[in-house]
C-alpha positions as CSV (number, residue, x, y, z in Angstrom):
1,X,5.7,-1.4,39.5
2,X,9.1,-2.6,40.2
3,X,12.1,-1.3,38.7
4,X,13.8,-3.1,35.6
5,X,17.1,-4.8,36.5
6,X,18.8,-2.8,33.8
7,X,19.3,0.9,34.6
8,X,18.5,3.1,31.8
9,X,21.7,4.2,30.0
10,X,20.6,6.8,28.1
11,X,21.4,7.3,24.4
12,X,23.5,4.7,22.7
13,X,26.7,5.7,20.8
14,X,24.8,5.5,17.4
15,X,22.1,7.9,18.5
16,X,24.7,10.2,20.2
17,X,26.6,10.1,16.7
18,X,23.6,11.0,14.9
19,X,22.7,13.9,17.0
20,X,26.1,15.1,16.6
21,X,25.8,14.7,13.0
22,X,22.7,16.8,12.9
23,X,24.2,19.5,15.1
24,X,26.9,19.9,12.5
25,X,24.4,19.8,9.4
26,X,22.5,22.7,11.0
27,X,25.8,24.6,11.3
28,X,26.6,24.1,7.8
29,X,23.1,25.3,6.7
30,X,23.5,28.5,8.7
31,X,26.9,29.4,6.6
32,X,26.6,32.2,4.1
33,X,26.3,31.3,0.4
34,X,23.9,31.2,-2.5
35,X,20.9,28.8,-2.3
36,X,22.3,27.2,-5.4
37,X,25.8,26.9,-3.8
38,X,24.2,25.4,-0.6
39,X,22.3,22.8,-2.5
40,X,25.3,21.6,-4.4
41,X,27.2,21.4,-1.4
42,X,24.5,19.4,0.4
43,X,24.3,17.0,-2.6
44,X,28.1,16.7,-2.4
45,X,27.7,15.7,1.3
46,X,25.0,13.3,0.6
47,X,27.3,11.6,-1.9
48,X,30.4,11.8,0.4
49,X,28.0,9.9,2.9
50,X,26.9,7.2,0.5
51,X,30.4,6.6,-0.8
52,X,31.8,6.1,3.0
53,X,29.0,3.4,3.5
54,X,29.8,-0.4,3.6
55,X,29.4,-1.9,0.3
56,X,25.8,-3.3,0.6
57,X,24.4,-0.3,2.1
58,X,26.3,1.8,-0.5
59,X,25.1,0.2,-3.4
60,X,21.5,0.3,-2.1
61,X,21.9,4.1,-1.4
62,X,23.4,4.9,-4.8
63,X,20.3,3.3,-6.4
64,X,17.8,5.1,-3.9
65,X,19.6,8.3,-4.9
66,X,19.3,7.8,-8.4
67,X,15.5,6.7,-8.2
68,X,14.8,9.8,-6.3
69,X,16.5,12.3,-8.5
70,X,14.8,10.7,-11.6
71,X,11.4,10.5,-10.0
72,X,11.1,13.7,-7.8
73,X,13.7,16.3,-8.9
74,X,11.9,18.7,-6.8
75,X,13.4,17.1,-3.8
76,X,16.8,18.2,-2.7
77,X,19.4,15.9,-1.3
78,X,20.7,16.9,2.2
79,X,22.1,15.0,5.4
80,X,19.8,14.5,8.1
81,X,21.2,13.0,11.4
82,X,23.9,11.9,9.3
83,X,21.5,10.0,6.9
84,X,21.1,10.7,3.0
85,X,17.6,12.6,3.1
86,X,15.5,14.4,0.5
87,X,13.6,17.6,1.3
88,X,11.1,19.9,0.0
89,X,11.6,23.3,0.9
90,X,14.1,22.4,3.3
91,X,11.8,19.8,5.3
92,X,12.8,16.3,5.1
93,X,10.4,14.0,3.1
94,X,12.2,10.8,3.0
95,X,15.6,9.3,4.2
96,X,17.9,6.4,3.7
97,X,19.0,4.9,7.0
98,X,21.9,2.3,6.4
99,X,21.9,-1.2,8.2
100,X,25.2,0.0,9.6
101,X,24.2,3.2,11.2
102,X,22.3,1.5,13.9
103,X,23.6,-2.0,13.5
104,X,20.4,-3.4,12.1
105,X,19.8,-6.3,9.9
106,X,18.5,-4.3,6.9
107,X,18.4,-0.9,5.8
108,X,15.3,1.5,6.0
109,X,13.7,3.8,3.4
110,X,11.6,6.3,5.6
111,X,9.2,8.7,4.8
112,X,8.2,11.6,7.0
113,X,4.6,13.0,7.8
114,X,5.1,15.4,4.9
115,X,5.1,12.5,2.4
116,X,1.7,12.2,0.7
117,X,1.3,8.4,1.0
118,X,-2.0,8.5,3.2
119,X,-4.2,5.5,2.2
120,X,-7.2,5.6,4.4
121,X,-6.7,5.3,8.2
122,X,-3.3,3.3,8.2
123,X,-0.3,3.3,5.7
124,X,3.3,2.5,5.8
125,X,6.0,5.0,6.2
126,X,9.0,2.9,6.4
127,X,10.2,0.1,4.3
128,X,13.0,-2.4,5.1
129,X,15.6,-2.8,2.3
130,X,17.8,-5.8,2.0
131,X,18.3,-5.2,-1.8
132,X,17.5,-2.6,-4.5
133,X,16.4,-4.8,-7.5
134,X,14.7,-3.2,-10.6
135,X,11.3,-4.2,-9.0
136,X,12.3,-2.6,-6.0
137,X,13.5,0.5,-7.9
138,X,10.0,0.6,-9.6
139,X,8.3,0.7,-6.2
140,X,10.5,3.2,-4.8
141,X,9.9,5.4,-7.9
142,X,6.1,5.1,-7.3
143,X,6.3,6.0,-3.8
144,X,8.5,9.0,-4.3
145,X,6.2,10.4,-7.0
146,X,3.2,9.7,-4.7
147,X,5.1,11.4,-1.7
148,X,5.4,14.7,-3.5
149,X,2.1,14.8,-5.4
150,X,-0.5,16.8,-3.8
151,X,-3.9,15.4,-3.2
152,X,-5.4,17.7,-5.6
153,X,-3.0,16.3,-8.4
154,X,-4.1,12.7,-7.8
């Protein structure tokens, strides 16, 4: 096969920034302090990240944050590659990716393989968001509850 006319340029500036964010997050997680102090600091970092988003992403991220907190209080907010995320025992279950972060036309609500969303041999693990209406909040709440419910509890 012939080579493409464009040479591979490596990671984009957005990808490099996300990796740098993740390195800083790992460094912050290793700092000393009580679990409660670290959880409070992690939530403050998530809220600060949300506050710094452009308006449309910020409004959606604030609503997603409230829905997650109300429907799955067992999940702990944390930054993950510079994105608001929600973890169980330190492992990310879901995250909010702003449209601005990767210059996309929509934000994304993504779920990791730890989310219990299984539905036969195929199911959605990511959702495009252009607005978070009350109907969308209800759908997110149901997904978040399902994501943290064990199969024995269903």
